ZADO-1210 file (C-alpha; in nm, 4 decimals, padded with zeros to 6 digits):
<atoms>
<atom x="00.1173" y="01.2229" z="-01.6103" code="MET" pos="1"/>
<atom x="00.2568" y="00.8729" z="-01.6509" code="ALA" pos="2"/>
<atom x="00.0905" y="00.5925" z="-01.4601" code="ALA" pos="3"/>
<atom x="00.3293" y="00.5240" z="-01.1729" code="LYS" pos="4"/>
<atom x="00.1441" y="00.2136" z="-01.0597" code="TYR" pos="5"/>
<atom x="00.1111" y="00.0674" z="-01.4078" code="GLY" pos="6"/>
<atom x="-00.2657" y="00.0668" z="-01.4236" code="THR" pos="7"/>
<atom x="-00.3134" y="00.3480" z="-01.6702" code="GLY" pos="8"/>
<atom x="-00.5913" y="00.4551" z="-01.4354" code="GLU" pos="9"/>
<atom x="-00.3955" y="00.5877" z="-01.1390" code="ASP" pos="10"/>
<atom x="-00.6800" y="00.8313" z="-01.0725" code="GLY" pos="11"/>
<atom x="-00.8573" y="00.5523" z="-00.8893" code="ARG" pos="12"/>
<atom x="-00.5632" y="00.5100" z="-00.6540" code="TYR" pos="13"/>
<atom x="-00.3905" y="00.8496" z="-00.6432" code="CYS" pos="14"/>
<atom x="-00.4829" y="01.2038" z="-00.5534" code="TYR" pos="15"/>
<atom x="-00.5732" y="01.4153" z="-00.8594" code="PRO" pos="16"/>
<atom x="-00.2764" y="01.5201" z="-01.0737" code="ASN" pos="17"/>
<atom x="-00.0252" y="01.3342" z="-00.8591" code="SER" pos="18"/>
<atom x="00.1467" y="01.0013" z="-00.8048" code="ASN" pos="19"/>
<atom x="00.0587" y="00.9972" z="-00.4349" code="VAL" pos="20"/>
<atom x="-00.1602" y="00.7094" z="-00.3243" code="LEU" pos="21"/>
<atom x="-00.4844" y="00.8019" z="-00.1518" code="ILE" pos="22"/>
<atom x="-00.4270" y="00.7312" z="00.2146" code="ASN" pos="23"/>
<atom x="-00.6032" y="00.7423" z="00.5510" code="LYS" pos="24"/>
<atom x="-00.3892" y="01.0309" z="00.6774" code="LEU" pos="25"/>
<atom x="-00.4573" y="01.2588" z="00.3822" code="GLY" pos="26"/>
<atom x="-00.0866" y="01.2963" z="00.3019" code="ILE" pos="27"/>
<atom x="-00.0493" y="01.4470" z="-00.0447" code="THR" pos="28"/>
<atom x="00.3288" y="01.4941" z="-00.0553" code="ASP" pos="29"/>
<atom x="00.5100" y="01.1935" z="-00.2062" code="GLU" pos="30"/>
<atom x="00.8177" y="01.2177" z="00.0176" code="HIS" pos="31"/>
<atom x="00.6079" y="01.2648" z="00.3328" code="ALA" pos="32"/>
<atom x="00.4061" y="00.9554" z="00.2408" code="LEU" pos="33"/>
<atom x="00.7240" y="00.7513" z="00.1929" code="GLU" pos="34"/>
<atom x="00.8468" y="00.8604" z="00.5373" code="VAL" pos="35"/>
<atom x="00.5105" y="00.7696" z="00.6931" code="ALA" pos="36"/>
<atom x="00.5139" y="00.4276" z="00.5208" code="GLU" pos="37"/>
<atom x="00.8561" y="00.3487" z="00.6646" code="VAL" pos="38"/>
<atom x="00.7758" y="00.4657" z="01.0173" code="LYS" pos="39"/>
<atom x="00.4311" y="00.3093" z="01.0434" code="LEU" pos="40"/>
<atom x="00.5222" y="-00.0214" z="00.8806" code="SER" pos="41"/>
<atom x="00.8334" y="-00.0455" z="01.0995" code="HIS" pos="42"/>
<atom x="00.6120" y="-00.0072" z="01.4060" code="ALA" pos="43"/>
<atom x="00.3893" y="-00.2945" z="01.2827" code="ARG" pos="44"/>
<atom x="00.6721" y="-00.5384" z="01.2016" code="ILE" pos="45"/>
<atom x="00.7089" y="-00.6477" z="01.5624" code="GLY" pos="46"/>
<atom x="00.3397" y="-00.7353" z="01.5780" code="GLN" pos="47"/>
<atom x="00.3501" y="-00.9796" z="01.2880" code="PHE" pos="48"/>
<atom x="00.4417" y="-01.3463" z="01.3033" code="THR" pos="49"/>
<atom x="00.5536" y="-01.4730" z="00.9663" code="LEU" pos="50"/>
<atom x="00.4639" y="-01.8243" z="00.8564" code="ASP" pos="51"/>
<atom x="00.7689" y="-01.9290" z="00.6574" code="PHE" pos="52"/>
<atom x="00.5774" y="-02.2243" z="00.5118" code="ASP" pos="53"/>
<atom x="00.3130" y="-02.0101" z="00.3429" code="ASP" pos="54"/>
<atom x="00.4129" y="-01.7815" z="00.0592" code="PHE" pos="55"/>
<atom x="00.0806" y="-01.7926" z="-00.1202" code="SER" pos="56"/>
<atom x="-00.0683" y="-01.4796" z="-00.2690" code="PHE" pos="57"/>
<atom x="-00.3138" y="-01.4614" z="00.0230" code="ALA" pos="58"/>
<atom x="-00.0290" y="-01.4797" z="00.2763" code="ALA" pos="59"/>
<atom x="00.1727" y="-01.2095" z="00.0991" code="LEU" pos="60"/>
<atom x="-00.1364" y="-00.9917" z="00.0808" code="ARG" pos="61"/>
<atom x="-00.1937" y="-01.0409" z="00.4549" code="ALA" pos="62"/>
<atom x="00.1637" y="-00.9280" z="00.5270" code="ILE" pos="63"/>
<atom x="00.1195" y="-00.6202" z="00.3112" code="HIS" pos="64"/>
<atom x="-00.2163" y="-00.5381" z="00.4697" code="SER" pos="65"/>
<atom x="-00.0821" y="-00.5780" z="00.8213" code="HIS" pos="66"/>
<atom x="00.2242" y="-00.3601" z="00.7666" code="LEU" pos="67"/>
<atom x="00.0370" y="-00.0797" z="00.5906" code="LEU" pos="68"/>
<atom x="-00.2992" y="-00.0918" z="00.7695" code="GLN" pos="69"/>
<atom x="-00.2445" y="00.2487" z="00.9303" code="ASP" pos="70"/>
<atom x="-00.2108" y="00.4186" z="00.5916" code="LEU" pos="71"/>
<atom x="-00.4274" y="00.2396" z="00.3393" code="TYR" pos="72"/>
<atom x="-00.7698" y="00.0802" z="00.3175" code="ASN" pos="73"/>
<atom x="-00.7451" y="-00.2708" z="00.1819" code="ARG" pos="74"/>
<atom x="-01.1041" y="-00.3063" z="00.0703" code="ASP" pos="75"/>
<atom x="-01.0175" y="-00.2841" z="-00.2984" code="ARG" pos="76"/>
<atom x="-00.9876" y="-00.5959" z="-00.5063" code="ARG" pos="77"/>
<atom x="-00.6486" y="-00.6592" z="-00.6556" code="ILE" pos="78"/>
<atom x="-00.6611" y="-00.6911" z="-01.0304" code="GLN" pos="79"/>
<atom x="-00.3928" y="-00.9171" z="-01.1676" code="LEU" pos="80"/>
<atom x="-00.2802" y="-00.8774" z="-01.5286" code="PRO" pos="81"/>
<atom x="-00.4397" y="-01.1175" z="-01.7721" code="ALA" pos="82"/>
</atoms>
């Protein structure tokens, strides 16, 4: 299976033999996960105050974490390409 997330090691991030990210709700269907992402992140948008002066990597990561906190654990380190 091709690496959907470009790591070549999607097994660390996805359920076995799939392109579905491991998530807090245990959703293993790709379409169902997409629907959950939209609904849950939409519910979180109103709770977030964007600082339009800060577009640093840390700020973008905070936005991402806030919007998707109901689905994903954000305790993994992000590995940027060399």
